[in-house]
N, C-alpha and C positions, 0 to 999 in steps of 0.2 A: 514592439519594444522587446519583447520575450527573445527575438533571436540576437538581438546586441548585446544581451548579457552573457551568452555563451562566448562569444565573438571577443568581447571586450576582455573575459577571462583569459582568453588563449593570447590575445594582445600581451597581456599584463604578465602572463607567465613564458611568453617569449621572450619578455623585456629581462627576466630573469636567468635567462640562459647563458652559463659561463662557459660552456665547452660543448664539443660533438662528441665525447667520449661519454659513454654512459656509465661508466666506473667512476667518473669525476664527480658526477653531478648526482641531484635528488631526483624528485617527482618533474620540478621547473624541467630541468634537463630531459626527462625523460620525453615530454610532451614537445618541447622544443624539438627534441631529435626526431621522434615520428611527423611533427607536423611540416617541418623545414627539410625533410629528406635527409636529415643527417645522418640518420641510424643506413637506409639504402646505401649510401654514399661509402661509409665504413664497410660495410658487408661487400658490396663490389670491390671494394680495395682490398680486403683481405681474402676474397674469392682469387682474384690476380695473384696475390700473394703466393696463394697454396697452388694455384695452377703451375706458377713460373718453379717452384720450388718442386713439383713432383716432375716438371721436363729438366731441371737439373738434374734431380735422380733417375730418371729412367737414362739422360744421356750419361751420366757416370757408371751406371749400369754396364750399359753397352761398351763404354770405355774399358772397364774390368775386365769384362768378358774377352774383347779384344788382347788387352794385355796379357792375361792369362794365356790365351792359345798361343801367342808368340812366345811366352816364355817357356811353355811347356815345348812348343816346336824348339827352341833353343837347348832346351837339355836334352832333346831326343838325337839331335845332331851332333851334339858335345860326346853322347853316350856314343854312335856311332864312329865318330872319325876317332876314339881312344881304342874303338875295334879295332879300326883299320891299321891305325896306327901297331897295334899290338901284333896285327898279322904282318905286318912289314918288318917286324923286327925292332922296331923303335921302343927304346926303352924311356918312359917318363921320369922327371926327377920327381922326387917325394913333394918338392913345392906343387909341382904341375899335378900331381895326383891329388894333394889336398885340395886344389882349385877346383877340380875336376867334381870332386867329393861336394863341396860346399855347393858348387853350381845345380849339382844334380837334387840335392837334398833341399835346398831353398825354396821356401812355399812363405810369402809374404802373406801374414796376417792381421795386420792390424785391425782394429773394431771399426776405425772411422773410415769410410771408403775412399776418401781424398789421400789420407795416410797412407792404404794401401795400393793404391795407383800408383804413388810418389814411389813406394818401395816397389813396386814391380819394375817401373821405369830403371828404377837404377838395377835391379837385378838381372835385366834384361841387357842393360850396357854391360854390365860384368859378362853376361854369357857371351857377347857377342864379340868381347876382347878374347875372351879364351876361345873361343870357336876359332878366331882368325891366326889366333898363334899356333894352335893345335894343325890348322889347314898349312901353315908355314912350315910347319915340321913335317910335313907327308911330301912335300915338294920336292 
């Protein structure tokens, strides 16, 4: 009979459970969460979310590194193309020189990594276009 009292107490408390979220309940929810495995399930869910977030962060970091490398490579190519054109005696317009300076000095530094990646992609597109135009001038 003594063992029945704690069991009856657990059943009674479990009936009072209104949520799996420990922030929403009191003592009864805490007991229900522990006894019913709700807390373990919440922990597993949160750990999976953290792992997925870390994976996305790692992927974004790698993508940013790749984009930065591509951007720097295009800047170097533009500098070389300008030097080659100058060596050939080709005179560039003031507008083209301005675009070259903007491309060389561009350094997207947005705080948000996703916004930085988007800004780098735009800068890469602009630099590619400029590089193609410079290549056409040397033909």
